[in-house]
Residue, then its C-alpha position, 0 to 999 in steps of 0.5 A: m483513476e479516482v481512488m488513486d488520485n484520492y490516495q495520492q492526496q492523502f499521502e501528500l497530506a500525511e507527509d506533514r503529519y509524519d511526526s505524529i505517526s509511527p515509523a512503520q506507518v511512514d515506511l508503509e506509506r512510502a512503500m505504497t508509492h512504488l506500487n502501480s495504481g491498480e495495486i494501490a487501489s485494490i489494497s487500499l479498498c480492501y485493507g484500508y476501507g475494509l471492503s470485500h474483494t467483490e466490492a472492490s471489483d464493483i467499485l473499480q469496475i475490473p474483474l474479481g480475479t484482477v483485484k485478487t491478483n493486484i492484491l497478491r502482487g502488491k503485497d509481495k512487492l510491499r513485503e520485499l520493499l519493507a524487508y530491506d532498509s531502503i537507504n542502505s539497501t541492507p536487510r532490516r534487523e530482526k526484532e531483538e527479543 
């Protein structure tokens, strides 16, 4: 899938720039690698490039419902992955107020 290949290339390039991006962005990029290609493509097109679900459906040549399902499942996985410290497998601390 061309979108997936493009994402992987961008991720590899971004690894060299981790010093200049926020820790949250690094965490998100790493968490995205745990998603399947359909989830990555759907989320990247809709959230990264600002396309509608219908536009993503047309580009990926998959049904609109599949795009929506990919986004829902991908976001659920990201939420779970980002809720825990991947190194220590412990819940992340809430922001101190």
